[in-house]
C-alpha positions, 0 to 999 in steps of 0.5 A: 554465447558466453557473453549472453549467458553472463549478461543473463546471469548478471540480470538474474542476480541484480536485486536493485529493483526488489525494494521498489517491488516490495513497496509496490506490493505493500501498497497494492495490498493496502489498497485492496484491503481498504476497498474491501472494507470501504463501507466499514471504514467510512462508517468508522470515520464518520463516527469519529467526526461526529464525536469530534463535532459533538464535543466542540463548544457551542453544540 
């Protein structure tokens, strides 16, 4: 029984995977924000591309 308790305590104290979990959570939040504001982002990017196209020589 002590062996199982020691293994369980070691498992709880292991912080090796926390960095990966933090990165995944950040990615999930960024994707959620991008989905929430997808229409505004699309309009903004389209405006930037239109500005670039209008400033090119020959237009």
